[in-house]
C-alpha positions in Angstrom: -47.3 102.7 113.7 -47.0 105.4 111.1 -44.0 107.7 111.7 -44.5 109.9 108.7 -44.2 113.6 109.1 -48.0 113.9 109.0 -48.5 111.5 112.0 -49.3 113.1 115.3 -48.6 111.5 118.6 -51.6 111.6 120.9 -51.9 111.7 124.7 -53.7 108.4 124.6 -50.7 106.5 123.3 -48.8 104.3 125.6 -45.3 105.3 126.9 -43.8 102.8 124.5 -45.7 104.3 121.5 -44.7 107.8 122.5 -41.1 106.8 122.9 -41.1 105.2 119.4 -42.7 108.2 117.9 -40.3 110.7 119.4 -37.3 108.6 118.2 -38.5 108.9 114.6 -39.4 112.6 114.5 -37.4 115.8 114.1 -36.5 117.9 117.1 -39.0 120.5 116.0 -41.8 117.9 116.0 -40.6 116.7 119.4 -40.7 120.2 120.8 -44.2 120.8 119.2 -45.5 117.6 120.8 -44.1 118.6 124.2 -45.5 122.1 123.9 -48.9 120.6 123.1 -48.9 118.2 126.0 -47.5 120.6 128.6 -48.9 123.9 127.2 -45.6 125.6 127.0 -44.3 128.1 124.5 -40.6 129.0 123.9 -37.3 127.6 125.2 -37.5 129.4 128.5 -40.8 127.8 129.2 -39.4 124.4 128.5 -36.4 124.9 130.7 -37.7 126.8 133.7 -39.5 126.0 136.9 -42.2 123.4 137.4 -42.6 122.9 133.6 -39.0 122.0 133.3 -39.2 119.4 136.1 -42.4 117.9 134.7 -40.9 117.6 131.3 -37.7 116.1 132.6 -39.6 113.4 134.4 -41.8 112.8 131.4 -38.8 112.5 129.0 -37.2 110.0 131.4 -40.5 108.0 131.5 -40.6 107.8 127.7 -37.0 106.8 127.5 -35.4 109.9 126.0 -31.9 109.7 127.4 -30.4 112.9 126.1 -29.6 115.5 128.7 -32.6 117.8 129.0 -31.0 121.0 127.9 -29.3 119.3 124.9 -32.7 118.2 123.6 -33.6 121.8 123.0 -30.3 122.9 121.4 -30.5 123.7 117.7 -28.0 121.9 115.4 -26.2 124.0 112.8 -24.3 122.1 110.1 -22.8 122.7 106.7 -23.9 120.4 103.8 -21.2 117.7 104.3 -21.4 117.8 108.2 -17.7 118.7 108.7 -18.7 122.0 110.4 -21.3 121.4 113.2 -22.2 123.5 116.2 -25.2 124.4 118.3 -27.2 127.4 119.2 -29.4 127.5 122.3 -32.6 128.7 120.7 -34.2 129.0 117.2 -33.9 132.4 115.6 -36.8 134.8 116.1 -35.5 136.9 113.2 -33.3 136.2 110.2 -31.7 139.0 108.3 -30.8 139.1 104.6 -28.0 141.6 104.7 -27.3 143.1 101.3 -23.8 144.4 101.9 -21.4 143.4 99.1 -20.1 140.2 100.8 -23.3 139.0 102.3 -25.2 139.5 99.0 -22.7 137.2 97.3 -22.9 134.6 100.1 -26.7 134.6 99.9 -26.9 133.9 103.7 -29.7 134.6 106.1 -28.1 135.7 109.3 -29.4 134.9 112.8 -27.6 136.8 115.5 -26.5 135.3 118.8 -24.5 136.5 121.8 -21.3 134.4 122.0 -22.4 132.3 125.0 -25.5 131.1 123.0 -23.3 129.4 120.4 -21.3 126.3 121.3 -18.5 125.1 119.0 -16.8 121.7 119.5 -13.3 122.1 120.8 -11.9 120.4 117.7 -13.6 122.5 115.1 -10.8 123.1 112.6 -12.5 122.4 109.3 -13.2 126.0 108.4 -11.5 128.4 106.1 -11.9 132.1 106.9 -12.2 135.3 104.9 -11.9 138.7 106.6 -13.8 141.7 105.2 -15.5 144.9 106.2 -19.2 144.5 106.6 -21.2 147.5 107.6 -18.3 149.2 109.3 -17.2 146.1 111.2 -14.3 143.9 110.4 -15.7 140.4 110.3 -14.2 136.9 109.9 -16.5 134.8 107.7 -16.2 131.0 108.2 -16.9 128.4 105.6 -16.5 124.7 105.4 -13.1 123.6 104.0 -14.8 120.7 102.2 -18.2 121.7 100.9 -17.8 125.5 101.0 -20.9 126.4 102.9 -20.7 129.7 104.8 -21.6 128.8 108.3 -21.0 131.9 110.5 -19.1 135.1 111.1 -17.3 136.6 114.1 -16.0 140.1 114.7 -12.2 140.2 114.4 -11.5 142.9 116.9 -14.2 142.0 119.5 -16.2 145.2 118.7 -19.2 143.1 118.0 -20.1 140.8 121.0 -22.3 138.6 118.8 -21.9 135.9 116.2 -23.8 135.8 112.9 -25.0 132.3 112.2 -26.2 131.4 108.7 -29.7 130.2 109.5 -29.8 128.3 106.2 -27.5 125.8 107.9 -30.3 125.0 110.4 -33.3 122.8 109.8 -35.7 124.6 107.4 -38.7 124.2 109.7 -37.0 126.3 112.4 -36.4 129.3 110.2 -39.8 129.2 108.6 -41.2 130.6 111.8 -38.7 133.5 112.0 -39.5 137.1 111.1 -37.7 138.0 107.8 -35.6 141.2 107.7 -33.8 142.8 104.8 -30.9 144.9 105.9 -32.2 144.9 109.5 -35.6 146.2 108.5 -38.9 144.2 108.2 -39.1 142.8 104.7 -42.3 143.5 102.7 
């Protein structure tokens, strides 16, 4: 079987062939395949109601052992992998903030409510830098080893969200996102 990025699993394949295909594809390709088979669109469609139950049974049949919800989490990682965490959905929008610090970091920010971002309990491989950014005091986190800026948090809790550098996500996930510049649609 050809597991190149151009190959497409087809409904006529056996369970064994589908299982082998899914084990050799990216999470985005797996989601796209599931969406095509089950006619779903978006994370809530995957997780909810009858679709969710059908997809769970199907994943079990093809031998995908990961907990169902974890299959749809998005991995965020610095270059060296020392800083890894997950977000619960791909970004719909990414923002190129042009304040003095973000301009220098060159980040594309995806914004999440805190419960949507899951950090491992032992994440201690970040250095932080605190700065004012658009009237908010933010703590920017970067990997202590490779230096990639991964995320920011509000220092004083005034901002109930986390900025995640979408450039630390798989590129095919952010390719679908709407691009903003300073919070406005980019032209």
